[in-house]
C-alpha positions as CSV (number, residue, x, y, z in Angstrom):
1,M,0.0,0.0,0.0
2,S,1.4,3.3,-1.0
3,L,1.3,6.4,1.1
4,I,0.7,8.8,-1.9
5,S,-2.6,8.4,-3.6
6,E,-2.4,8.0,-7.4
7,E,-5.3,10.3,-8.0
8,K,-3.3,13.3,-6.8
9,W,-0.7,12.7,-9.7
10,D,-3.5,13.0,-12.3
11,M,-4.5,16.4,-11.0
12,K,-3.2,20.0,-11.0
13,R,-4.0,22.9,-8.7
14,C,-5.2,26.1,-10.1
15,N,-3.4,29.2,-8.8
16,T,-6.5,31.4,-8.9
17,C,-9.3,29.2,-7.3
18,G,-6.9,26.8,-5.5
19,T,-8.8,23.6,-6.4
20,D,-7.3,20.4,-7.8
21,K,-8.6,19.7,-11.3
22,D,-7.9,17.3,-14.1
23,Y,-5.2,18.2,-16.7
24,S,-7.8,18.6,-19.4
25,E,-9.2,21.6,-17.5
26,F,-6.0,23.6,-18.1
27,G,-4.9,25.3,-21.4
28,K,-1.7,24.6,-23.2
29,R,1.3,26.9,-22.8
30,K,4.5,27.2,-24.9
31,Y,7.6,28.2,-23.0
32,K,10.5,30.3,-24.3
33,S,12.6,27.1,-24.4
34,G,10.2,25.7,-26.9
35,N,8.7,23.1,-24.5
36,Y,5.0,22.8,-24.0
37,G,3.2,22.7,-20.7
38,L,0.0,23.8,-19.0
39,T,-1.2,27.2,-17.8
40,N,-1.3,28.1,-14.1
41,E,-5.0,29.0,-14.3
42,C,-7.8,26.6,-15.2
43,K,-9.9,27.4,-18.2
44,Q,-12.9,28.5,-16.1
45,C,-11.0,31.0,-14.1
46,K,-9.3,32.4,-17.2
47,S,-12.7,32.9,-18.9
48,I,-14.2,34.6,-15.8
49,K,-11.2,36.9,-15.6
50,A,-11.5,37.9,-19.3
51,S,-15.2,38.5,-19.1
52,K,-14.7,40.8,-16.0
53,K,-12.0,42.7,-17.8
54,Y,-14.0,43.3,-21.0
55,S,-17.4,43.9,-19.3
56,S,-15.9,46.6,-17.0
57,E,-14.2,48.3,-19.9
58,S,-15.7,51.7,-20.9
59,K,-17.0,52.4,-24.4
60,E,-14.1,54.8,-25.1
61,D,-11.5,52.2,-24.1
62,R,-13.1,49.6,-26.3
63,E,-13.2,52.0,-29.3
64,R,-9.6,52.9,-28.6
65,R,-8.5,49.3,-28.5
66,V,-10.4,48.5,-31.7
67,S,-8.9,51.5,-33.5
68,L,-5.4,50.6,-32.4
69,R,-5.9,47.0,-33.7
70,K,-7.2,48.3,-37.1
71,K,-4.2,50.7,-37.3
72,W,-1.7,47.9,-36.6
73,L,-3.4,45.6,-39.2
74,E,-3.2,48.3,-41.9
75,S,0.5,49.1,-41.1
76,N,1.5,45.4,-41.0
77,R,-0.5,44.1,-44.0
78,D,2.4,41.9,-45.3
79,I,2.7,40.2,-41.9
80,V,-1.0,39.6,-41.7
81,N,-1.2,38.2,-45.3
82,G,1.7,35.9,-44.5
83,L,0.0,34.6,-41.4
84,K,-3.3,34.1,-43.3
85,S,-1.6,32.2,-46.1
86,K,0.2,30.0,-43.5
87,Y,-3.1,29.4,-41.7
88,R,-4.8,28.5,-45.0
89,L,-2.0,26.0,-45.9
90,Q,-2.2,24.4,-42.5
91,K,-6.0,24.1,-42.8
92,K,-5.6,22.5,-46.3
93,V,-3.1,20.0,-44.9
94,L,-5.5,19.1,-42.1
95,R,-8.3,18.8,-44.6
96,L,-6.3,16.5,-46.8
97,S,-5.2,14.4,-43.8
98,S,-8.8,14.0,-42.7
99,I,-9.8,12.5,-46.0
100,P,-10.2,8.7,-45.7
101,H,-7.4,6.7,-47.3
102,D,-9.5,5.2,-50.1
103,Q,-10.7,8.6,-51.2
104,H,-7.2,9.9,-51.1
105,V,-6.0,7.0,-53.3
106,K,-8.8,7.6,-55.8
107,A,-7.9,11.3,-56.1
108,Y,-4.2,10.2,-56.6
109,I,-5.2,7.7,-59.3
110,K,-7.3,10.4,-61.1
111,H,-4.4,12.8,-61.0
112,K,-2.0,10.1,-62.4
113,E,-4.5,9.2,-65.2
114,K,-4.7,12.9,-66.1
115,L,-0.9,13.0,-66.3
116,I,-0.7,9.9,-68.4
117,K,-3.3,11.2,-70.8
118,Q,-1.3,14.4,-71.2
119,S,1.9,12.4,-71.8
120,L,0.2,10.2,-74.4
121,L,-1.1,13.2,-76.2
122,K,2.4,14.6,-76.3
123,H,3.7,11.2,-77.5
124,D,1.0,11.0,-80.3
125,Q,1.9,14.5,-81.5
126,H,5.6,13.5,-81.5
127,V,4.9,10.4,-83.5
128,K,2.9,12.4,-86.1
129,E,5.7,14.8,-86.5
130,W,8.2,12.0,-86.7
131,K,6.2,10.2,-89.4
132,S,5.8,13.3,-91.4
133,D,9.5,13.1,-92.3
134,D,9.4,10.8,-95.4
135,A,13.0,9.8,-95.6
136,R,13.2,8.8,-92.0
137,M,9.9,6.9,-92.3
138,Y,11.2,5.0,-95.3
139,K,14.4,4.0,-93.5
140,W,12.3,2.9,-90.4
141,S,9.8,0.9,-92.5
142,Y,12.6,-0.9,-94.3
143,K,14.5,-1.6,-91.1
144,H,11.4,-2.8,-89.2
145,N,9.9,-4.8,-92.1
146,I,9.3,-8.5,-91.1
147,N,11.2,-9.8,-94.1
148,T,14.2,-7.5,-93.4
149,M,14.3,-8.5,-89.7
150,L,14.1,-12.2,-90.4
151,Y,16.7,-11.9,-93.1
152,S,19.1,-10.1,-90.8
153,K,18.5,-12.6,-88.1
154,L,19.1,-15.5,-90.5
155,K,22.4,-13.9,-91.6
156,R,23.6,-13.5,-88.0
157,G,22.6,-17.0,-87.1
158,A,20.2,-15.8,-84.4
159,I,17.4,-18.2,-85.8
160,L,18.7,-21.7,-85.8
161,N,15.5,-23.7,-85.6
162,S,13.4,-24.3,-88.7
163,R,15.6,-22.3,-91.1
164,N,14.4,-24.1,-94.1
165,L,10.8,-23.3,-93.2
166,I,11.5,-19.6,-92.8
167,R,13.5,-19.6,-96.1
168,R,10.7,-21.3,-97.9
169,Y,7.9,-19.0,-96.7
170,Y,9.5,-15.6,-96.2
171,F,12.3,-15.5,-98.8
172,P,11.3,-17.6,-101.8
173,N,13.2,-15.5,-104.3
174,L,16.4,-14.9,-102.3
175,C,19.4,-17.0,-102.9
176,F,21.0,-18.5,-99.8
177,R,24.2,-20.5,-99.5
178,K,23.5,-23.8,-97.9
179,I,24.4,-24.0,-94.3
180,P,25.4,-27.4,-93.1
181,K,23.2,-29.0,-90.4
182,K,24.6,-29.4,-86.9
183,R,25.4,-32.9,-85.9
């Protein structure tokens, strides 16, 4: 049996009201060192303090505070715009991360299909331009003609099986020297 109750370690004391409360009842605070912690006042005490401050404020003080804020916003427009764009970007990232995985994958696949279509259109245009050059097309058609390819393979000896069959069907009018059969 321990002398210290475990419940006490899950609680924090508010400096204003002096009651022990759960950690979730305190706001977050960032220190100069970059570490995060909890505020000294609970959220309820902080809201009561703020409402007292602003409700007791006179109309002239409120107008003065609002006019000072507007003046600062106008003189620091670039800072404000930078902060707004940063906020929008963070919001967009949060929105994207909140999308279910399958929807995200579908969006990615659509984007990839769009890119592939664009590249195919570019390829088709390139092929049309390439085929428009007659001399190049004649060379290509001669080089990639089935008879030319088979003839070059026969000459190199790349096709060893059924040579006579290929000779008979594909090259009936070409004169070949007889190649001895392998033993």
